[in-house]
C-alpha positions in Angstrom: 53.4 -20.5 -11.9 53.9 -22.3 -8.6 51.6 -25.3 -8.0 51.6 -26.3 -4.3 50.5 -29.6 -2.7 50.2 -30.4 1.0 50.3 -33.8 2.5 47.3 -36.1 2.5 46.0 -35.5 6.1 42.3 -35.1 5.5 40.0 -38.2 5.6 36.8 -38.4 3.6 34.9 -41.1 1.7 37.2 -43.9 3.0 40.4 -42.2 1.6 43.0 -39.6 2.6 43.1 -36.3 0.7 45.6 -33.5 0.0 45.1 -30.1 -1.5 46.5 -28.9 -4.8 46.6 -25.1 -5.4 48.4 -22.4 -7.3 49.6 -19.1 -5.9 49.5 -17.6 -9.4 46.2 -18.4 -11.2 43.3 -20.8 -11.2 43.5 -21.2 -15.0 47.0 -22.7 -14.7 45.9 -24.8 -11.8 43.1 -26.3 -13.9 45.6 -27.1 -16.7 48.0 -28.8 -14.2 45.2 -30.8 -12.6 43.9 -31.9 -16.0 47.4 -33.2 -16.9 47.3 -35.3 -13.7 43.8 -36.6 -14.7 42.1 -34.9 -11.8 38.4 -34.4 -12.5 37.2 -30.7 -12.5 34.5 -31.7 -10.0 37.3 -31.9 -7.4 37.9 -28.1 -7.7 36.8 -26.3 -4.5 37.1 -22.7 -5.6 40.8 -22.2 -4.8 42.2 -25.7 -4.7 41.6 -29.3 -5.9 41.0 -32.1 -3.5 43.6 -34.7 -4.4 43.6 -38.4 -3.3 46.8 -39.5 -1.4 47.8 -41.7 -4.3 48.2 -38.7 -6.6 50.5 -36.6 -4.3 53.7 -38.2 -5.6 52.6 -37.8 -9.2 51.8 -34.1 -8.5 55.3 -33.5 -7.1 56.9 -35.4 -10.0 54.9 -33.1 -12.4 56.3 -30.0 -10.7 54.1 -29.3 -7.7 56.0 -28.0 -4.6 55.2 -29.9 -1.4 54.3 -27.5 1.4 52.6 -27.7 4.8 48.9 -26.8 4.8 49.4 -23.5 6.6 52.0 -22.4 4.0 49.6 -23.4 1.2 46.8 -21.3 2.8 49.1 -18.3 3.5 50.3 -18.2 -0.1 46.8 -18.3 -1.5 45.8 -15.5 0.8 48.8 -13.4 -0.1 48.1 -13.9 -3.8 44.4 -12.9 -3.3 43.3 -16.4 -4.5 41.9 -17.8 -1.2 38.2 -18.5 -1.3 36.8 -18.7 2.2 34.2 -21.5 2.2 31.2 -21.6 4.5 29.3 -24.7 5.5 27.0 -25.8 2.7 28.8 -23.8 -0.1 30.2 -25.4 -3.2 32.2 -23.2 -5.7 31.1 -24.2 -9.2 33.4 -21.9 -11.2 35.9 -19.1 -10.8 36.7 -16.5 -13.5 37.7 -12.9 -14.1 35.2 -10.3 -15.1 36.3 -6.6 -15.6 39.5 -7.3 -13.8 37.7 -8.8 -10.7 37.8 -12.4 -9.6 34.3 -13.9 -9.7 33.2 -17.1 -8.0 29.9 -18.8 -8.7 28.8 -20.6 -5.6 26.0 -23.1 -5.0 24.3 -22.4 -1.6 20.8 -21.9 -0.2 21.4 -18.3 1.0 23.2 -15.3 -0.1 25.7 -14.1 2.6 26.2 -10.5 3.5 27.1 -8.0 2.1 24.5 -8.1 -0.7 21.8 -5.8 -2.0 18.3 -6.1 -3.5 18.3 -8.4 -6.5 16.2 -8.9 -9.6 15.8 -11.8 -12.0 17.1 -11.1 -15.5 15.1 -12.6 -18.4 15.8 -12.4 -22.1 13.0 -10.8 -24.2 13.9 -10.9 -27.9 17.6 -10.4 -27.2 17.0 -7.6 -24.7 17.6 -8.1 -21.0 14.6 -7.2 -18.9 14.6 -7.3 -15.1 11.7 -8.8 -13.2 11.1 -9.2 -9.5 13.0 -12.0 -7.9 11.0 -15.3 -7.9 11.9 -18.8 -6.7 14.4 -19.9 -4.2 18.0 -18.8 -4.1 20.2 -21.7 -5.3 23.5 -19.9 -5.1 25.3 -16.7 -5.6 28.1 -14.9 -7.4 30.9 -13.6 -5.3 33.0 -10.7 -6.8 36.4 -9.8 -5.3 38.0 -6.4 -5.8 41.5 -5.6 -4.5 41.7 -2.0 -3.1 44.4 -0.1 -1.2 42.5 -0.9 2.0 42.3 -4.7 1.3 40.0 -7.0 -0.6 36.3 -5.9 -1.0 33.8 -8.7 -1.5 30.3 -8.3 -2.9 27.7 -11.1 -3.2 25.1 -11.1 -6.0 22.2 -13.4 -5.4 21.5 -16.0 -8.1 18.4 -18.0 -8.9 17.5 -20.8 -11.2 13.9 -20.2 -12.3 13.5 -23.9 -13.3 15.5 -26.9 -14.5 18.4 -28.7 -13.0 21.6 -27.1 -11.8 24.6 -27.5 -14.1 27.2 -30.0 -12.9 29.8 -28.6 -10.5 32.9 -27.6 -12.4 31.1 -27.8 -15.8 32.3 -25.4 -18.5 28.8 -23.9 -18.7 28.4 -23.3 -14.9 29.7 -19.7 -15.2 27.6 -18.9 -18.2 24.5 -20.5 -16.8 24.7 -18.6 -13.5 26.1 -15.2 -14.3 23.2 -13.5 -16.1 20.4 -14.8 -13.8 20.5 -12.1 -11.1 22.0 -8.7 -11.0 22.1 -6.2 -8.2 19.6 -3.4 -8.3 21.1 -0.1 -9.6 
């Protein structure tokens, strides 16, 4: 695994921030960040936001210091870059059937996407119903093909109740079954 860290050049919330990323896997990145004491809520889908005071500790723990452009290029080459649009927050990232899957909190489902239905449990069986309620986020599936990377967005909806905390262990489970694309 190669963990990368850029310099703290990004101001926010009265502090300076750097990015911590892996060009190998998000699972190993999560383990590295946990060893540094970085909260999971700092995960932004393909990197952690790291305060300036932790950059030296990250390098001492084995992170390679690189310029921001190099960090982004290596994430793109590895297929781990998550383009973020304004108003999006990646809640979890995983692998499903060999595809990378991001669960993203947002108010709209970006293109491309299809018609969606709400999935409900009925005595253990899944039953689809018409989509109701507002879209609170979506699931983004990535598939590598010979032509490049194909991206599909599945709309997601929370019928009621609060959203799980960003980066929580149950975020992926809570979101994934709620909406599925129409067959």
